[in-house]
C-alpha positions as a printed NumPy array, in Angstrom:
array([[ 98.788, 168.799,   5.884],
       [ 99.944, 166.639,   3.   ],
       [101.965, 167.816,   0.007],
       [ 98.915, 167.321,  -2.215],
       [ 96.82 , 169.575,   0.037],
       [ 99.525, 172.232,  -0.08 ],
       [ 99.638, 172.024,  -3.875],
       [ 95.874, 172.442,  -4.053],
       [ 96.131, 175.635,  -2.001],
       [ 98.844, 177.084,  -4.212],
       [ 98.227, 179.009,  -7.372],
       [ 98.113, 176.5  , -10.247],
       [100.466, 178.642, -12.34 ],
       [103.103, 178.425,  -9.594],
       [102.779, 174.645,  -9.472],
       [103.21 , 174.325, -13.246],
       [106.101, 176.741, -13.151],
       [108.036, 174.723, -10.61 ],
       [107.148, 171.383, -12.201],
       [108.503, 172.73 , -15.474],
       [111.624, 173.931, -13.716],
       [112.057, 170.482, -12.172],
       [111.699, 168.866, -15.604],
       [114.326, 171.162, -17.095],
       [116.675, 170.475, -14.191],
       [116.342, 166.734, -14.718],
       [116.951, 167.174, -18.431],
       [120.009, 169.234, -17.604],
       [121.552, 166.433, -15.587],
       [120.514, 163.659, -17.958],
       [121.669, 165.427, -21.109],
       [124.775, 167.41 , -20.204],
       [125.334, 168.433, -23.808],
       [121.998, 170.263, -23.863],
       [122.751, 172.446, -20.836],
       [123.028, 175.638, -22.877],
       [119.802, 174.917, -24.761],
       [117.922, 174.124, -21.552],
       [119.322, 177.212, -19.847],
       [118.323, 179.551, -22.66 ],
       [114.929, 177.908, -23.036],
       [114.181, 178.702, -19.402],
       [115.699, 182.177, -19.669],
       [113.91 , 183.196, -22.869],
       [110.782, 181.246, -23.84 ],
       [108.716, 181.431, -20.649],
       [109.571, 185.125, -20.006],
       [108.844, 185.976, -23.647],
       [105.441, 184.303, -23.404],
       [104.628, 186.014, -20.119],
       [105.807, 189.357, -21.528],
       [103.43 , 188.979, -24.468],
       [100.622, 188.259, -22.041],
       [101.659, 191.246, -19.894],
       [101.467, 193.575, -22.893],
       [ 97.851, 192.559, -23.411],
       [ 97.071, 192.597, -19.685],
       [ 95.341, 195.501, -18.023],
       [ 97.363, 194.967, -14.82 ],
       [ 99.823, 197.879, -14.531],
       [102.556, 196.01 , -12.642],
       [102.823, 193.137, -15.117],
       [104.653, 195.237, -17.703],
       [107.083, 196.57 , -15.12 ],
       [107.686, 193.091, -13.699],
       [108.711, 191.625, -17.039],
       [110.591, 194.72 , -18.194],
       [112.65 , 194.476, -15.003],
       [113.365, 190.833, -15.817],
       [114.584, 191.739, -19.326],
       [116.821, 194.489, -17.943],
       [118.411, 192.003, -15.542],
       [118.768, 189.42 , -18.325],
       [120.383, 191.983, -20.619],
       [122.864, 193.076, -17.974],
       [123.788, 189.499, -17.032],
       [124.008, 188.46 , -20.694],
       [126.464, 191.264, -21.39 ],
       [128.588, 190.244, -18.398],
       [128.314, 186.622, -19.597],
       [129.562, 187.648, -23.018],
       [132.577, 189.407, -21.529],
       [133.495, 186.486, -19.258],
       [132.416, 183.563, -21.448],
       [135.883, 182.107, -21.865],
       [136.151, 181.667, -18.087],
       [132.52 , 180.883, -17.216],
       [132.162, 177.889, -19.52 ],
       [134.735, 175.978, -17.46 ],
       [132.899, 176.453, -14.162],
       [131.107, 173.217, -13.251],
       [127.328, 173.549, -13.127],
       [127.489, 177.17 , -14.281],
       [124.464, 176.825, -16.539],
       [122.496, 175.05 , -13.824],
       [123.256, 177.855, -11.366],
       [122.43 , 180.459, -14.006],
       [119.154, 178.702, -14.804],
       [118.24 , 178.486, -11.111],
       [119.064, 182.18 , -10.589],
       [116.898, 183.216, -13.504],
       [114.114, 180.915, -12.352],
       [114.243, 182.944,  -9.144],
       [114.223, 186.144, -11.227],
       [111.021, 185.146, -13.005],
       [109.338, 183.409, -10.072],
       [105.723, 184.51 ,  -9.707],
       [106.286, 185.944,  -6.228],
       [106.314, 189.531,  -5.022],
       [110.047, 189.92 ,  -4.341],
       [111.507, 187.685,  -7.004],
       [115.116, 187.875,  -8.123],
       [114.494, 190.543, -10.742],
       [113.012, 192.902,  -8.175],
       [115.762, 192.25 ,  -5.634],
       [118.633, 192.564,  -8.132],
       [117.128, 195.626,  -9.782],
       [116.318, 197.467,  -6.548],
       [119.559, 196.625,  -4.739],
       [122.116, 196.519,  -7.554],
       [121.137, 197.809, -10.984],
       [118.984, 200.794, -10.096],
       [121.536, 202.314,  -7.666],
       [124.293, 201.81 , -10.276],
       [122.047, 203.315, -12.938],
       [121.391, 206.411, -10.83 ],
       [125.08 , 206.775,  -9.97 ],
       [126.371, 206.548, -13.559],
       [123.36 , 207.724, -15.581],
       [124.777, 211.157, -16.504],
       [128.19 , 209.73 , -17.388],
       [126.704, 207.025, -19.619],
       [124.226, 209.432, -21.249],
       [127.115, 211.805, -21.973],
       [129.145, 209.006, -23.569],
       [126.154, 207.939, -25.668],
       [125.512, 211.526, -26.811],
       [129.19 , 212.045, -27.713],
       [129.188, 208.765, -29.64 ],
       [126.075, 209.726, -31.618],
       [127.499, 213.183, -32.267],
       [130.768, 211.744, -33.569],
       [128.917, 209.171, -35.673],
       [126.777, 211.96 , -37.109],
       [129.865, 213.978, -38.041],
       [131.486, 210.933, -39.632],
       [128.309, 210.163, -41.588],
       [128.042, 213.784, -42.804],
       [131.698, 213.773, -43.87 ],
       [131.263, 210.427, -45.645],
       [128.163, 211.747, -47.414],
       [130.044, 214.879, -48.54 ],
       [133.017, 212.853, -49.782],
       [130.739, 210.385, -51.551],
       [128.938, 213.25 , -53.286],
       [132.218, 214.858, -54.34 ],
       [133.576, 211.505, -55.503],
       [130.466, 210.728, -57.522],
       [130.607, 214.199, -59.132],
       [134.258, 213.6  , -60.092],
       [133.351, 210.181, -61.443],
       [130.505, 211.638, -63.512],
       [132.813, 214.364, -64.837],
       [135.446, 211.779, -65.74 ],
       [132.928, 209.53 , -67.469],
       [131.535, 212.532, -69.367],
       [135.089, 213.432, -70.468],
       [135.714, 209.883, -71.67 ],
       [132.382, 209.921, -73.458],
       [133.155, 213.285, -75.1  ],
       [136.598, 212.094, -76.177],
       [135.156, 208.903, -77.62 ],
       [132.473, 210.881, -79.463],
       [135.103, 213.273, -80.821],
       [137.261, 210.419, -82.086],
       [134.254, 208.816, -83.749],
       [133.456, 212.116, -85.538],
       [137.052, 212.463, -86.792],
       [137.068, 208.9  , -88.044],
       [134.029, 209.545, -90.228]])
């Protein structure tokens, strides 16, 4: 069976997906300075488009598929942010990252998002969920107390300011009356 026959048997979307990935890979090597742009184009534009389509789709698994992808992307992006000063010096880092995320969004049943979510993120989530929820609740509680205190102090300060301006106004009015 020839390559052309195999392509004809494949889903057309899969063929376009991998041809696009090949084009971006070539662009990556040809234009080294655009590696970050190419990487983020692959990571964001196609998944955003497919997520929009999934929202309008009646297929129940489409939403979950793309939501899982965005969870993985968010987690990796946060880790990227923390380690950026080291990662940018690793040769071909953006190419590897792009290839990994191409695997994460691949239109196959067990793509990278499913594997990473099921084997890594979801078990970590279940293990630390209560601890993280507690930290989030304490943070919101503290922020609420700080906001209430700031509101009280602002109200008291504005009342003092109004009193002071009224006193200045009264004094100025009194001096004007004496001058007449």
